[in-house]
C-alpha positions in Angstrom: 2.6 -34.5 -36.5 1.1 -32.5 -33.7 2.9 -29.5 -32.3 2.6 -28.4 -28.7 0.3 -25.6 -29.8 -2.1 -27.8 -31.7 -2.1 -30.4 -28.8 -2.9 -27.6 -26.3 -5.7 -26.4 -28.5 -7.0 -30.0 -28.6 -6.9 -30.1 -24.8 -8.7 -26.8 -24.6 -11.5 -28.1 -26.9 -11.7 -31.3 -25.0 -12.0 -29.4 -21.7 -14.7 -27.2 -23.2 -16.6 -30.3 -24.2 -16.2 -32.0 -20.8 -17.4 -28.8 -19.0 -20.1 -27.9 -21.5 -18.5 -24.5 -22.0 -18.9 -22.4 -25.2 -15.8 -20.2 -24.5 -12.4 -20.6 -22.9 -12.2 -19.5 -19.3 -10.3 -20.4 -16.2 -12.1 -23.6 -15.5 -11.4 -24.7 -19.1 -7.7 -23.9 -18.6 -7.5 -25.9 -15.4 -9.2 -29.0 -17.0 -7.1 -28.7 -20.1 -3.9 -28.7 -18.0 -5.2 -31.9 -16.3 -5.9 -33.5 -19.6 -2.4 -32.5 -20.9 -0.8 -34.0 -17.8 -2.8 -37.2 -18.1 -1.8 -37.6 -21.7 1.8 -37.3 -20.7 1.3 -39.6 -17.7 2.5 -36.8 -15.4 1.1 -36.1 -11.9 -0.9 -32.9 -11.5 -2.5 -31.1 -8.6 -5.4 -28.8 -8.8 -6.4 -26.2 -6.2 -10.0 -25.1 -6.7 -13.1 -24.4 -4.6 -15.3 -25.0 -7.6 -17.2 -28.3 -7.1 -17.5 -29.0 -10.9 -13.8 -28.4 -11.6 -12.8 -30.5 -8.6 -15.1 -33.4 -9.6 -13.8 -33.3 -13.2 -10.2 -33.1 -12.2 -10.6 -35.9 -9.7 -12.2 -38.0 -12.4 -9.1 -37.6 -14.5 -6.9 -38.7 -11.5 -5.6 -35.2 -10.5 -4.8 -34.6 -6.9 -7.4 -32.1 -5.8 -7.7 -29.7 -2.9 -9.3 -26.4 -2.1 -8.3 -23.3 -0.3 -8.9 -24.9 3.1 -6.7 -27.8 2.1 -3.9 -25.4 1.3 -4.3 -23.7 4.7 -4.3 -27.0 6.5 -1.1 -28.0 4.6 0.5 -24.8 5.7 -0.1 -25.9 9.3 1.4 -29.3 8.5 4.4 -27.4 7.3 4.8 -25.3 10.4 2.3 -22.4 10.1 0.8 -21.5 13.5 -2.7 -22.8 13.9 -4.0 -19.4 15.2 -2.6 -17.7 12.1 -4.3 -20.3 9.9 -7.7 -19.9 11.7 -7.3 -16.1 11.3 -6.6 -16.5 7.6 -9.7 -18.7 7.2 -11.8 -16.0 8.9 -10.4 -13.3 6.7 -11.0 -15.5 3.6 -14.6 -16.1 4.7 -15.2 -12.4 5.2 -13.6 -11.4 1.9 -15.4 -13.7 -0.5 -14.8 -17.4 0.1 -18.2 -17.5 1.9 -17.9 -20.6 4.1 -20.9 -22.2 5.7 -20.8 -22.6 9.5 -20.2 -26.3 9.1 -17.2 -25.7 6.8 -15.7 -23.2 9.2 -16.0 -25.7 12.0 -14.5 -28.4 9.7 -11.6 -26.1 8.8 -10.9 -25.4 12.5 -11.0 -29.1 13.3 -8.6 -29.9 10.4 -6.3 -27.1 11.4 -6.3 -28.4 15.0 -5.6 -32.0 13.8 -2.7 -30.8 11.6 -1.2 -28.9 14.5 -1.5 -32.0 16.8 0.5 -34.1 14.3 3.6 -32.0 14.7 
């Protein structure tokens, strides 16, 4: 009989195998959580800007979004578009490192979310 701990260890090992990782890290933890949710037939959402993690999580039927998706959702929920665009600029200047195309896409998505209100 598997305990929760041994099952979680199994998910960790499976996630390490899927990702090709030799050690446990944040990416492994995310994918292990997705595998655990899938085994339980529970929905799970992942927020990540890492393409590999997003691709793997999506492949296991997780709902996947990134930082920009969270900001756009905040506008959907009533955050002012100007505040959201300012946040995107601050994120970009503090490590998110957006391409010009992605900044333009973020602004467009924010504007579209604001128009839906």
